[in-house]
C-alpha positions as CSV (number, residue, x, y, z in Angstrom):
1,M,0.0,-0.1,0.1
2,V,1.2,3.7,-0.8
3,Q,1.7,5.6,2.5
4,P,-0.6,8.8,2.5
5,V,0.9,11.9,1.7
6,T,1.2,14.4,4.8
7,D,2.8,18.0,5.3
8,E,5.2,16.4,7.1
9,M,6.9,14.5,4.5
10,L,9.7,15.5,2.0
11,L,8.5,14.7,-1.5
12,E,10.9,14.0,-4.6
13,A,10.6,15.5,-8.0
14,P,9.5,12.7,-10.4
15,A,12.3,13.6,-13.0
16,D,14.8,14.2,-10.7
17,P,14.7,12.7,-7.3
18,S,17.7,14.8,-5.7
19,I,14.9,17.7,-5.7
20,R,13.0,17.8,-2.9
21,Y,9.5,19.5,-2.1
22,Y,7.5,20.4,1.1
23,I,3.9,21.4,1.5
24,P,3.9,24.5,3.5
25,R,1.6,25.1,6.5
26,Y,0.0,28.5,7.4
27,K,0.0,30.4,10.4
28,L,-1.3,34.4,10.8
29,A,1.5,36.5,9.9
30,T,3.1,39.0,12.6
31,Q,4.9,42.1,12.7
32,R,6.8,44.4,15.1
33,V,5.3,47.7,15.5
34,D,6.4,50.3,18.3
35,L,8.0,47.5,20.1
36,Q,4.8,45.3,20.2
37,Q,4.2,42.2,18.1
38,Q,1.2,42.4,16.2
39,F,-1.0,40.2,14.0
40,R,-1.5,41.4,10.3
41,V,-5.1,41.3,10.3
42,S,-7.5,44.3,9.7
43,L,-11.4,44.9,9.7
44,E,-12.2,47.6,7.7
45,Q,-15.6,49.4,7.2
46,F,-16.3,51.1,3.9
47,I,-16.8,54.8,3.8
48,D,-18.9,55.2,0.4
49,A,-20.7,51.9,0.5
50,D,-22.6,49.5,2.7
51,G,-20.2,46.7,4.5
52,G,-16.5,46.3,4.6
53,Q,-13.6,44.1,4.4
54,L,-11.5,41.8,6.6
55,I,-7.7,41.6,5.6
56,V,-5.4,38.7,6.7
57,F,-1.7,38.2,6.1
58,L,-0.7,34.4,6.4
59,A,2.7,33.1,6.6
60,K,4.2,30.1,5.3
61,F,6.2,27.8,7.4
62,P,7.3,23.9,7.1
63,A,6.0,21.4,9.7
64,P,8.0,21.2,13.0
65,A,8.7,17.5,11.9
66,I,10.6,18.4,8.9
67,E,12.0,22.1,9.4
68,N,15.5,20.9,9.7
69,A,15.3,19.0,6.5
70,V,13.8,21.7,4.3
71,I,16.9,23.8,4.1
72,N,17.3,23.0,0.5
73,A,13.9,22.1,-0.3
74,R,11.4,23.7,-2.1
75,Q,7.8,24.9,-1.6
76,V,5.1,22.8,-3.4
77,E,2.9,25.0,-5.6
78,V,-0.5,25.3,-3.7
79,Q,-3.8,26.5,-4.6
80,P,-5.0,27.8,-0.9
81,S,-8.8,28.6,-0.8
82,I,-9.5,30.4,2.9
83,A,-12.6,30.9,4.9
84,I,-13.8,32.0,8.2
85,E,-16.2,29.7,10.1
86,F,-18.0,30.6,13.3
87,K,-21.3,29.6,15.0
88,V,-24.4,31.6,15.2
89,D,-27.0,30.1,17.2
90,A,-25.4,26.6,17.1
91,I,-25.5,27.0,13.4
92,T,-22.4,26.8,11.8
93,K,-21.7,29.7,9.2
94,M,-18.7,30.0,6.9
95,L,-17.7,33.0,4.9
96,A,-15.1,32.6,2.0
97,F,-12.3,35.0,1.0
98,T,-13.0,36.0,-2.5
99,E,-9.3,37.6,-3.1
100,V,-6.0,35.5,-2.4
101,N,-3.0,36.7,-3.5
102,Q,0.2,34.7,-3.0
103,Q,3.7,36.3,-2.6
104,A,6.9,34.7,-1.7
105,D,6.3,33.6,1.9
106,E,2.9,34.8,2.8
107,I,-0.6,35.1,1.3
108,K,-2.9,38.2,1.3
109,A,-6.5,37.4,1.7
110,V,-9.6,39.7,1.7
111,L,-13.1,38.8,2.7
112,K,-15.8,41.3,1.7
113,V,-19.1,41.9,2.9
114,T,-21.8,44.1,1.3
115,S,-24.2,45.0,4.4
116,F,-24.0,46.6,7.9
117,A,-25.6,43.5,9.3
118,E,-22.8,41.2,7.8
119,F,-20.1,43.7,8.8
120,N,-21.5,44.0,12.3
121,Q,-21.9,39.9,12.6
122,L,-18.3,39.5,11.5
123,F,-17.1,41.9,14.1
124,Q,-18.9,40.0,16.9
125,A,-17.3,36.8,15.7
126,L,-13.8,38.2,15.7
127,T,-14.2,39.4,19.2
128,T,-16.3,37.1,20.9
129,S,-15.1,33.6,22.0
130,S,-18.3,32.3,22.1
131,Y,-18.6,32.4,18.3
132,E,-15.9,29.7,18.3
133,T,-14.3,31.5,15.1
134,K,-11.6,29.6,13.1
135,L,-9.8,30.4,10.0
136,V,-9.9,27.4,7.6
137,V,-7.2,27.0,5.1
138,N,-7.4,24.4,2.6
139,S,-4.4,24.0,0.0
140,L,-5.1,22.1,-3.1
141,V,-1.9,20.3,-4.1
142,S,-1.1,18.4,-7.4
143,L,1.0,15.2,-6.7
144,A,2.3,12.7,-9.1
145,Y,1.8,9.2,-7.7
146,P,3.6,6.0,-9.3
147,A,1.1,4.7,-12.0
148,N,2.0,0.9,-10.7
149,M,1.4,0.6,-6.8
150,P,3.4,-1.8,-4.9
151,V,2.1,-5.2,-4.3
152,D,2.5,-7.4,-1.1
153,I,5.2,-9.9,-1.7
154,N,2.7,-12.6,-0.8
155,Q,0.0,-11.2,-3.2
156,L,2.6,-11.3,-6.1
157,N,1.4,-13.5,-9.2
158,P,3.6,-14.4,-12.1
159,E,0.4,-14.2,-14.2
160,T,-1.0,-10.8,-13.3
161,H,2.3,-9.2,-12.2
162,R,4.6,-9.8,-15.4
163,P,7.7,-7.3,-15.9
164,K,7.1,-4.9,-18.7
165,L,10.6,-4.7,-20.4
166,V,11.5,-1.6,-22.5
167,L,14.7,-0.8,-24.4
168,K,16.5,2.4,-23.1
169,G,19.2,2.3,-25.5
170,L,21.6,1.0,-28.0
171,E,25.7,1.9,-27.6
172,E,28.9,1.0,-28.7
173,Y,31.8,0.6,-26.1
174,E,35.3,-0.5,-25.9
175,V,37.0,-2.7,-23.4
176,R,40.7,-3.2,-23.8
177,G,40.6,-3.1,-27.4
178,N,37.6,-5.2,-28.0
179,W,34.4,-3.5,-29.3
180,F,30.8,-4.5,-28.0
181,N,27.1,-3.3,-28.6
182,R,25.3,-2.9,-25.6
183,A,21.7,-3.2,-25.0
184,S,20.3,-1.0,-21.9
185,L,17.2,-2.4,-20.5
186,S,14.5,-1.3,-17.9
187,V,11.2,-2.6,-16.0
188,R,8.8,0.1,-16.4
189,N,6.5,-1.2,-13.8
190,R,9.2,-2.2,-11.1
191,E,7.5,0.0,-8.6
192,I,4.9,-3.2,-8.1
193,Y,7.7,-5.5,-7.0
194,P,8.6,-4.7,-3.0
195,D,12.5,-4.7,-2.0
196,E,12.0,-7.7,0.1
197,L,11.8,-9.8,-3.4
198,F,15.8,-8.8,-3.6
199,Q,17.1,-9.0,-0.2
200,P,20.3,-10.8,0.4
201,S,19.7,-14.5,0.9
202,P,22.8,-16.3,2.3
203,D,20.5,-19.5,3.0
204,L,20.0,-19.9,-0.4
205,P,22.4,-21.5,-3.2
206,P,25.5,-19.0,-3.9
207,C,26.0,-17.3,-7.3
208,G,29.4,-18.6,-8.0
209,L,31.6,-17.1,-5.2
210,N,28.9,-14.9,-4.0
211,T,27.4,-16.3,-0.9
212,N,25.1,-13.5,-0.3
213,S,23.3,-13.2,-3.5
214,S,19.8,-12.1,-3.8
215,R,16.6,-14.0,-3.1
216,T,15.6,-13.3,-6.9
217,W,17.8,-13.6,-9.8
218,V,17.2,-11.8,-13.2
219,D,18.2,-14.0,-16.3
220,I,18.1,-12.5,-20.0
221,Y,17.0,-14.6,-22.8
222,N,17.1,-14.1,-26.7
223,N,14.2,-14.6,-28.9
224,L,15.4,-18.3,-29.4
225,N,14.9,-18.9,-25.5
226,Q,18.4,-19.0,-24.7
227,R,19.8,-17.7,-21.7
228,I,22.5,-15.0,-22.6
229,Y,22.9,-13.1,-19.5
230,G,21.9,-12.7,-15.6
231,F,22.1,-10.6,-12.6
232,C,22.2,-12.4,-9.1
233,A,23.1,-9.5,-6.9
234,L,20.4,-6.9,-7.3
235,N,19.3,-5.7,-3.8
236,K,16.2,-3.5,-4.5
237,A,13.3,-3.3,-7.2
238,D,14.8,-0.1,-8.5
239,N,17.9,-1.7,-9.9
240,L,15.5,-3.3,-12.5
241,D,15.9,0.1,-14.2
242,D,19.7,-0.5,-14.9
243,L,19.6,-3.8,-16.7
244,W,22.0,-4.8,-19.8
245,V,23.3,-7.2,-22.0
246,A,26.1,-7.0,-24.5
247,F,27.3,-8.5,-27.6
248,Q,30.8,-8.7,-29.4
249,K,30.9,-6.4,-32.4
250,G,30.8,-8.2,-35.6
251,Q,28.5,-10.9,-34.2
252,P,24.7,-10.9,-34.9
253,M,22.4,-9.5,-32.1
254,P,19.2,-11.3,-31.1
255,V,16.1,-9.8,-32.7
256,S,14.5,-9.6,-29.4
257,V,15.1,-10.3,-25.8
258,Y,12.8,-11.0,-22.5
259,I,13.7,-11.4,-18.8
260,V,12.8,-13.9,-16.1
261,L,12.6,-13.0,-12.6
262,N,13.4,-16.3,-10.5
263,D,12.4,-16.1,-6.9
264,R,14.4,-18.7,-5.5
265,R,12.5,-18.9,-2.2
266,K,9.2,-19.4,-3.6
267,G,10.0,-21.3,-6.6
268,Q,7.9,-18.8,-8.7
269,Q,9.3,-17.4,-12.2
270,Y,7.9,-13.9,-13.5
271,F,8.3,-13.8,-17.5
272,S,8.6,-10.4,-18.9
273,T,7.3,-8.9,-22.0
274,E,9.6,-9.3,-25.1
275,V,11.4,-6.1,-26.8
276,A,12.8,-5.7,-30.2
277,L,16.5,-4.8,-30.3
278,R,16.1,-1.8,-32.8
279,A,16.7,1.6,-32.5
280,D,12.6,2.4,-33.3
281,Q,11.9,0.5,-30.1
282,I,14.1,2.7,-27.6
283,T,11.9,4.2,-24.9
284,S,12.5,6.0,-21.5
285,G,13.2,3.6,-18.7
286,E,11.5,6.2,-16.3
287,R,8.9,5.8,-14.1
288,L,5.4,6.0,-14.9
289,Y,3.3,8.5,-12.7
290,V,-0.4,9.7,-12.7
291,N,-1.4,13.3,-11.5
292,A,-3.9,13.5,-8.6
293,K,-5.0,16.7,-6.5
294,E,-5.0,16.5,-2.5
295,S,-6.4,18.9,-0.1
296,F,-4.7,19.7,3.0
297,S,-6.6,21.6,5.6
298,S,-5.6,23.5,8.7
299,R,-7.8,25.6,11.1
300,I,-6.5,28.2,13.2
301,D,-8.0,29.7,16.1
302,F,-9.4,33.3,15.0
303,V,-10.7,35.4,17.9
304,F,-9.3,38.6,18.9
305,P,-11.0,40.8,21.8
306,E,-10.7,44.4,21.1
307,T,-8.7,45.1,24.5
308,L,-5.9,43.1,23.5
309,H,-5.8,43.7,19.5
310,S,-7.5,47.5,18.9
311,Y,-5.1,47.7,16.0
312,M,-7.0,45.7,14.1
313,Y,-10.3,47.7,14.5
314,R,-9.0,51.2,13.8
315,K,-10.8,51.5,10.5
316,A,-13.8,49.2,11.7
317,G,-16.3,52.6,12.1
318,G,-15.5,53.6,15.5
319,H,-14.6,50.1,16.9
320,G,-11.5,49.9,19.0
321,P,-10.9,51.8,22.4
322,G,-9.3,55.1,21.4
323,R,-6.2,54.0,19.5
324,S,-5.8,55.5,15.9
325,G,-3.7,52.7,14.4
326,F,-0.9,55.1,13.5
327,I,2.7,56.0,15.0
328,K,3.4,59.7,14.4
329,H,6.8,60.8,13.4
330,T,8.1,64.1,12.7
331,V,11.0,65.0,10.1
332,V,12.7,68.2,9.6
333,W,13.2,69.2,5.7
334,E,14.7,72.5,4.8
335,E,14.7,73.9,8.6
336,K,10.8,73.1,8.7
337,E,9.2,70.0,10.5
338,Y,6.7,67.9,8.7
339,T,4.6,65.4,10.0
340,Y,4.1,61.4,9.0
341,F,1.9,58.6,10.2
342,Q,3.4,55.2,10.3
343,D,0.7,52.4,9.8
344,E,0.7,50.2,12.7
345,A,-0.6,47.1,10.6
346,R,1.7,47.8,7.6
347,P,4.9,49.4,9.3
348,D,6.5,50.0,5.8
349,H,3.3,52.2,4.8
350,F,3.2,56.1,5.8
351,L,0.6,58.6,5.4
352,Y,1.7,62.3,4.7
353,L,0.1,65.5,4.5
354,P,0.4,68.2,1.8
355,D,2.8,70.9,2.4
356,S,-0.1,73.4,1.7
357,Y,-3.1,73.9,-0.1
358,K,-3.1,76.0,-3.2
359,L,-5.3,76.7,-6.3
360,A,-5.9,73.4,-8.2
361,Q,-5.5,73.5,-12.0
362,V,-8.2,73.3,-14.6
363,E,-7.0,70.5,-17.3
364,G,-7.1,71.4,-20.6
365,P,-5.0,73.0,-23.8
366,V,-3.6,75.2,-21.3
367,R,-3.8,74.7,-17.5
368,V,-5.1,77.5,-15.7
369,P,-5.8,78.4,-11.8
370,W,-9.1,76.6,-10.7
371,L,-11.0,80.2,-9.8
372,R,-14.3,81.2,-11.5
373,V,-15.6,84.8,-11.3
374,D,-19.2,85.8,-12.1
375,F,-20.1,89.5,-12.3
376,E,-23.7,90.6,-11.3
377,G,-24.8,94.4,-11.8
378,K,-24.3,97.2,-14.2
379,T,-22.7,100.0,-13.1
380,L,-19.6,100.7,-10.8
381,S,-21.8,101.3,-7.8
382,D,-23.5,98.2,-8.1
383,L,-21.5,95.7,-9.6
384,K,-20.8,92.6,-7.3
385,A,-18.2,89.7,-8.0
386,R,-18.9,86.3,-6.8
387,I,-15.8,83.8,-6.5
388,Q,-15.9,79.9,-6.7
389,Y,-12.4,77.9,-6.4
390,R,-10.9,74.7,-5.9
391,L,-7.8,74.0,-3.9
392,A,-5.5,70.8,-4.2
393,G,-2.8,69.6,-2.0
394,F,0.9,70.9,-3.0
395,V,3.8,68.3,-2.0
396,D,7.4,68.9,-2.6
397,L,8.4,65.2,-3.7
398,Q,11.7,65.8,-2.7
399,R,11.1,66.1,1.2
400,I,9.4,62.7,0.8
401,Q,12.2,61.3,-0.8
402,D,14.4,62.7,2.1
403,A,11.7,61.2,4.7
404,A,12.1,58.0,3.3
405,K,15.7,57.8,3.8
406,K,15.2,58.8,7.7
407,L,12.0,56.6,8.3
408,I,13.5,53.4,7.2
409,N,15.0,52.5,10.5
410,K,11.6,52.8,11.8
411,V,10.6,49.4,10.4
412,E,11.6,46.9,13.2
413,G,12.6,43.2,12.8
414,E,11.8,43.3,8.9
415,T,14.0,43.7,5.8
416,V,12.2,46.2,3.3
417,E,13.5,47.2,0.1
418,G,11.9,50.9,0.5
419,L,8.9,52.6,2.1
420,V,5.3,53.3,0.6
421,F,4.2,56.9,1.0
422,E,0.6,57.6,0.6
423,L,-1.6,60.9,0.8
424,L,-3.8,61.2,3.6
425,D,-7.1,60.7,1.9
426,S,-9.6,60.9,4.9
427,A,-10.0,62.0,8.4
428,D,-12.3,61.6,11.0
429,E,-13.0,65.4,10.8
430,A,-11.9,68.2,8.7
431,T,-12.3,72.0,9.0
432,Y,-11.4,75.0,7.2
433,K,-10.6,78.7,8.0
434,L,-10.2,81.6,5.9
435,T,-9.2,85.4,5.9
436,L,-11.6,87.3,3.9
437,P,-10.9,90.9,2.4
438,G,-12.0,93.3,4.5
439,V,-12.7,91.0,7.6
440,G,-10.2,91.1,10.6
441,G,-8.9,87.5,11.6
442,S,-9.8,84.1,9.9
443,S,-13.5,82.7,9.7
444,D,-14.9,79.2,9.5
445,R,-16.0,77.9,5.9
446,P,-18.7,75.5,7.2
447,D,-20.2,75.1,3.7
448,A,-16.8,74.2,2.2
449,I,-16.4,70.9,0.5
450,I,-13.3,69.2,2.0
451,D,-11.8,66.1,0.5
452,P,-8.3,66.1,2.6
453,G,-6.4,64.0,0.1
454,N,-8.1,65.4,-3.3
455,Y,-9.5,68.9,-3.0
456,I,-11.3,71.7,-1.4
457,E,-14.4,73.4,-3.0
458,D,-15.5,76.9,-1.6
459,A,-17.4,79.8,-2.8
460,L,-16.9,83.2,-1.3
461,S,-19.7,86.1,-0.8
462,A,-20.3,88.7,-3.2
463,L,-17.7,91.1,-3.0
464,S,-18.0,94.8,-4.4
465,I,-16.2,95.6,-7.5
466,D,-13.6,97.7,-5.7
467,D,-12.8,95.0,-3.0
468,F,-12.7,92.6,-6.1
469,R,-10.1,94.9,-7.8
470,T,-8.2,94.9,-4.5
471,V,-8.3,90.9,-4.3
472,F,-7.4,90.5,-8.0
473,N,-4.2,92.7,-8.1
474,L,-3.0,91.1,-4.9
475,L,-3.8,87.3,-6.3
476,L,-1.5,88.4,-8.8
477,S,1.4,89.4,-6.5
478,T,4.5,87.3,-6.2
479,D,5.6,88.6,-2.7
480,E,3.9,86.1,-0.2
481,R,3.5,89.2,2.3
482,D,0.5,90.2,-0.3
483,I,-1.6,87.2,0.2
484,T,-5.1,88.2,1.0
485,L,-6.7,84.8,1.0
486,R,-4.8,82.8,3.5
487,G,-6.2,80.2,6.1
488,Q,-5.7,76.5,7.3
489,V,-7.0,73.2,7.4
490,N,-7.3,71.3,10.4
491,L,-7.7,67.6,10.5
492,K,-8.4,65.0,13.1
493,L,-7.6,61.2,12.9
494,G,-8.2,59.2,15.9
495,G,-6.5,60.5,18.9
496,L,-3.4,62.0,17.0
497,L,-2.8,65.8,16.8
498,I,-2.3,66.7,13.2
499,P,-0.7,70.2,12.7
500,P,-3.0,72.8,10.5
501,I,-2.1,72.5,7.0
502,P,-1.9,76.1,5.3
503,V,-3.8,77.6,2.6
504,S,-2.3,80.2,0.3
505,I,-4.4,81.5,-2.8
506,R,-2.5,83.0,-5.6
507,L,-3.1,83.1,-9.2
508,G,0.5,82.5,-9.8
509,D,1.0,79.6,-7.5
510,S,-1.0,76.6,-8.3
511,A,-0.6,72.9,-7.2
512,G,-0.1,71.4,-10.5
513,D,2.5,70.8,-13.2
514,V,4.2,73.8,-15.0
515,F,5.1,71.9,-17.9
516,D,4.2,68.9,-20.5
517,S,7.1,66.9,-21.5
518,T,7.7,64.1,-23.8
519,R,10.7,62.0,-24.7
520,T,12.1,60.1,-27.4
521,V,14.8,57.2,-26.8
522,D,17.9,56.8,-29.4
523,A,19.0,53.6,-28.1
524,A,21.8,53.2,-30.6
525,A,23.2,56.7,-29.2
526,G,22.2,56.2,-25.8
527,T,20.5,59.6,-25.3
528,I,17.1,60.9,-24.7
529,A,15.4,63.5,-26.8
530,V,13.3,65.6,-24.2
531,S,10.6,68.4,-25.2
532,V,9.2,70.5,-22.7
533,K,6.5,73.0,-23.2
534,N,5.3,75.7,-20.8
535,A,1.7,74.6,-20.6
536,I,0.1,77.0,-18.3
537,E,-1.2,80.7,-19.1
538,S,2.0,82.7,-18.0
539,P,5.8,82.9,-18.4
540,V,8.0,81.2,-16.1
541,S,11.6,82.2,-15.0
542,V,14.1,79.5,-14.1
543,Q,17.6,79.7,-12.9
544,G,19.0,76.4,-14.2
545,L,18.1,72.8,-14.6
546,K,19.4,69.7,-12.8
547,V,18.6,66.3,-14.5
548,E,18.7,62.5,-13.3
549,I,17.9,59.4,-14.7
550,Q,16.0,56.8,-12.8
551,A,16.6,53.2,-13.9
552,D,15.9,50.0,-11.7
553,K,15.3,52.0,-8.4
554,Q,18.8,53.6,-9.0
555,F,19.5,57.1,-9.7
556,V,22.1,58.0,-12.5
557,P,23.4,61.7,-13.0
558,A,22.6,62.9,-16.5
559,R,23.9,66.0,-18.6
560,T,21.9,68.0,-21.0
561,E,22.8,69.8,-24.5
562,G,20.8,71.7,-26.8
563,D,19.7,75.3,-27.8
564,G,17.8,77.3,-24.9
565,L,19.4,76.0,-22.1
566,A,21.3,79.1,-21.2
567,F,20.2,80.2,-17.7
568,P,18.7,82.2,-16.4
569,R,16.1,82.7,-18.7
570,Q,12.0,82.9,-19.5
571,I,9.9,80.4,-21.0
572,A,7.0,81.8,-22.4
573,A,3.6,80.5,-22.3
574,G,3.0,77.5,-25.0
575,E,6.9,77.7,-25.7
576,T,8.7,74.7,-26.2
577,V,12.2,73.7,-25.5
578,V,13.9,70.6,-26.6
579,F,17.3,69.4,-25.6
580,T,18.9,65.9,-25.4
581,V,19.7,64.0,-21.9
582,I,22.7,62.1,-21.7
583,P,23.4,59.5,-18.9
584,E,26.8,60.1,-17.2
585,T,26.9,55.9,-17.2
586,P,25.8,54.0,-20.1
587,L,22.5,52.2,-19.3
588,A,21.2,48.9,-20.9
589,D,17.5,49.8,-21.0
590,L,16.9,53.2,-21.7
591,Q,13.0,52.6,-22.7
592,A,12.6,51.7,-19.1
593,A,14.4,54.6,-17.5
594,E,12.8,57.9,-16.3
595,V,14.1,61.3,-16.8
596,I,13.6,63.5,-13.7
597,L,13.9,67.2,-14.3
598,D,14.8,69.6,-11.2
599,W,14.2,73.2,-12.2
600,Q,16.1,75.7,-10.3
601,N,14.1,78.4,-8.5
602,L,11.1,78.2,-10.9
603,D,9.2,81.1,-10.6
604,I,5.6,81.9,-12.3
605,L,5.5,85.5,-13.8
606,P,1.6,86.1,-13.5
607,D,0.1,87.4,-17.1
608,S,-2.6,89.6,-15.8
609,A,-4.5,89.8,-19.2
610,A,-4.1,86.0,-19.8
611,L,-5.3,85.1,-16.1
612,Y,-8.1,87.5,-16.3
613,D,-9.4,85.9,-19.4
614,A,-9.4,82.7,-17.8
615,I,-10.9,83.1,-14.6
616,V,-13.7,85.6,-15.6
617,S,-16.8,83.7,-16.7
618,K,-17.4,84.2,-20.3
619,T,-21.4,83.4,-19.7
620,V,-21.9,87.1,-18.5
621,N,-21.1,90.2,-20.1
622,A,-18.0,91.1,-18.1
623,S,-18.6,95.0,-18.5
624,F,-19.8,97.9,-16.9
625,E,-22.0,100.9,-18.3
626,K,-20.6,104.3,-18.6
627,A,-23.2,106.9,-18.7
628,V,-22.5,109.4,-21.7
629,T,-24.3,112.5,-22.4
630,I,-24.3,113.9,-25.9
631,K,-25.3,117.4,-27.2
632,V,-25.5,118.4,-30.5
633,H,-25.5,122.3,-31.5
634,A,-24.5,121.9,-35.1
635,F,-28.0,121.7,-37.0
636,G,-28.7,125.4,-37.3
637,D,-25.6,126.3,-39.4
638,D,-26.3,124.4,-42.3
639,P,-29.8,123.9,-43.3
640,T,-28.7,120.6,-45.6
641,I,-28.1,118.5,-42.6
642,L,-30.8,115.8,-42.4
643,D,-29.3,113.6,-39.6
644,I,-26.2,113.5,-37.3
645,G,-25.1,109.9,-36.5
646,I,-22.7,108.7,-33.9
647,K,-21.3,105.2,-33.4
648,F,-19.0,104.1,-30.2
649,K,-16.2,101.3,-29.5
650,S,-14.4,100.5,-26.6
651,S,-11.2,100.3,-28.3
652,E,-9.9,101.6,-31.7
653,T,-9.9,98.3,-33.5
654,G,-13.0,96.6,-31.5
655,P,-16.5,96.3,-32.7
656,V,-19.1,98.7,-32.5
657,L,-20.6,98.7,-28.9
658,T,-23.6,101.2,-30.0
659,S,-25.0,104.0,-32.3
660,T,-27.4,106.7,-31.9
661,T,-28.7,109.3,-34.3
662,F,-29.9,112.8,-33.9
663,S,-32.4,114.2,-36.5
664,R,-33.0,117.8,-37.1
665,P,-35.4,119.5,-34.6
666,Q,-39.1,120.5,-36.1
667,Q,-39.0,124.1,-35.1
668,V,-39.8,127.2,-36.4
669,E,-37.2,128.5,-38.7
670,E,-36.3,131.6,-36.8
671,D,-35.4,129.4,-33.8
672,Q,-33.1,126.8,-35.3
673,L,-29.9,128.8,-34.6
674,M,-30.6,128.4,-30.9
675,Q,-31.8,124.8,-31.2
676,T,-29.6,122.1,-29.0
677,V,-30.6,118.3,-29.2
678,G,-29.1,116.1,-26.6
679,K,-29.5,112.5,-25.0
680,A,-27.7,110.2,-22.6
681,I,-26.6,106.6,-23.5
682,N,-25.1,103.8,-21.5
683,L,-21.9,102.5,-22.9
684,P,-20.9,98.8,-22.0
685,L,-17.2,99.3,-21.4
686,P,-14.7,96.3,-20.5
687,L,-14.7,95.8,-16.6
688,Q,-11.4,94.4,-17.0
689,D,-9.7,98.2,-17.7
690,Y,-11.2,99.0,-14.3
691,V,-10.0,95.9,-12.4
692,R,-6.6,95.7,-13.9
693,N,-6.1,99.3,-13.3
694,L,-5.1,100.0,-16.9
695,P,-5.0,103.3,-18.1
696,T,-7.4,102.5,-20.7
697,F,-10.3,102.3,-18.0
698,G,-13.0,104.6,-19.0
699,Q,-11.9,105.4,-22.4
700,Y,-14.2,104.8,-25.4
701,W,-13.9,105.9,-29.2
702,Y,-16.4,107.6,-31.5
703,Q,-17.3,108.5,-34.8
704,I,-19.6,111.1,-36.4
705,T,-21.4,110.6,-39.5
706,V,-23.7,113.6,-41.0
707,Y,-26.3,113.1,-43.6
708,R,-27.1,115.9,-45.9
709,T,-29.2,116.5,-48.8
710,S,-26.0,116.8,-50.8
711,G,-24.3,113.6,-49.7
712,D,-23.1,111.9,-46.5
713,A,-19.9,112.6,-44.6
714,T,-18.0,110.2,-42.2
715,G,-15.4,111.4,-39.7
716,V,-12.4,109.6,-38.2
717,W,-12.6,107.8,-34.8
718,T,-11.7,110.0,-31.9
719,L,-10.5,108.7,-28.4
720,E,-12.5,110.1,-25.3
721,S,-12.8,109.4,-21.7
722,S,-15.3,112.3,-20.8
723,D,-19.0,111.7,-19.8
724,F,-20.0,114.6,-22.0
725,I,-19.5,115.0,-25.6
726,N,-20.5,118.4,-27.1
727,I,-20.8,118.3,-30.7
728,T,-20.4,121.6,-32.5
729,T,-20.4,122.8,-36.2
730,D,-16.4,122.7,-36.0
731,K,-16.2,118.8,-35.2
732,L,-18.5,117.6,-38.0
733,P,-16.8,115.8,-40.9
734,V,-16.6,117.8,-44.3
735,P,-18.1,116.1,-47.5
736,V,-15.5,115.0,-49.9
737,I,-16.4,116.6,-53.3
738,G,-14.9,114.3,-56.2
């Protein structure tokens, strides 16, 4: 009978018995966090959906009985399935983990539930001993069993247990100048014969001088039933794989051969099948195997009281007695302290906060600040500005890289290749304060939408046009002392004290990329062509450029070549700079490399006109009405004048805004010399000129056309800023007589 396979056995590879395997067992993975040993188990409630998930890490290990023998052994490939089993009112319930991801020496398993009731029951099962909760791990292993099972020696039957003889090979060899042809033979079903059949038997007749020959001798016969060779000293059944017979070269070989096993103790003979000694009959003498899948099950106690394992429940919707699940660390970067939070469940993971919140960017062909202005009203006295804006977290990636080097020693008891940094994307509570124009101190923004890891959206109360003009021009300033919209975001996470995150709102300092870049690799030359485009609305000033190439977690210095790299310099909006990056050390795979550009002292030079066009809504008329009174005194001097028309524009090259016509008064003739005609109109002039403090504010252009019985005459465009136009005869255009 075949001995049942267990995980306390070392298994052989079918093709190479020197390669050994073992079936791993599983236990809960642990880690050392803040000088405490913890299980890597976490129960998490979903924030945006019902239910939650249970995450479990399992470590693989060999059975204690073979732990000293598996140094050079390999793990068998296992297909694990994992479930949690517990009892509810004497009824056993089992929940299967839907995600099981294998790594080198551990497994990450995830169980998801989709309702609050299921999640609460799962929490109770994990924390209450009466549920008798177990983690059940079933390992499905594919094993190769011999196709021919051993037979008890007393059950061997010469008729039903015939040896299956095969030819393994034909070869020539030389002994002391004589050449021979040798046929190598094997018994394919040798596993059925117990080794007892070949045990040394000194009580039986000797084989020549060998008085300790085996119980069973093997004789080889040719196709004429003549014995041509034999073996009398085989000591185990596996020796039946190494039978052979030789013939002197030049002498004819038999057509075929067969063997006979002579069990001398029982007087039984086992005649084999016959095999032809031809090249087309050569086959493998390897054992025959059949595949079978076996399941190995283990059950792990799985109850974790809150008082002992609160770290498991830090994300379980308020479960856990007051611990946040994070360890706070402070790292200094450029003379300023920054805070990082180490995940107790995953010590190589750290949460970090934004350096500050700045205006986000609107994605598009040109990236502009995410700030929108809508105007209401008509005249400067009643115009109001409404501002909506979105902020995004800004992070200096160099300070994260610096923190990674300084925090690596906080991961105790484990060897890690690097740390994982994640932006804090949620908090137990988030509040936002902002200083507003004309208001002393900062005020709460309760209506702001706060998503700490992504954005903050807010809308300001309506500002008078004068206040907005002040705000707009301060938003353009590059001096931080001029920031009029500043504030802070306060977050709470468990019991941790999180420092406030500053907010600064400036049009020339947004939280987003300034440049778009593309690259083209020239593998033959070992270079990378880089094209960088200023993708924002304003020019930028840069003092220099440093370049590195990241390849396979290594940073390789590089140099640049190309026009346009003389610093300091300005790069205009939409301008493209092309240059070549050359690594100082040749790299084997440039395609997989990443070019890292470090612009030195990059400053945005806000373009007032471009920013105004970008943030002011185009859905409303961003203008104000200027009241202009017009008086005409020119009809009486020339009785041929029928009408006088006037057109208005806001700029010399712009479109006509409005026009008006004055007709000759219908008065008695003697009164016409003293007749004056007048009216008031409202000119919609650009509000931008007022907001940006341009000298063109309030200016407009007008043109006079005179309609006479003798022909019309149109004058030139005239610049004016007064709110009163007095048209006298000397201002009338003179008709051209051709």
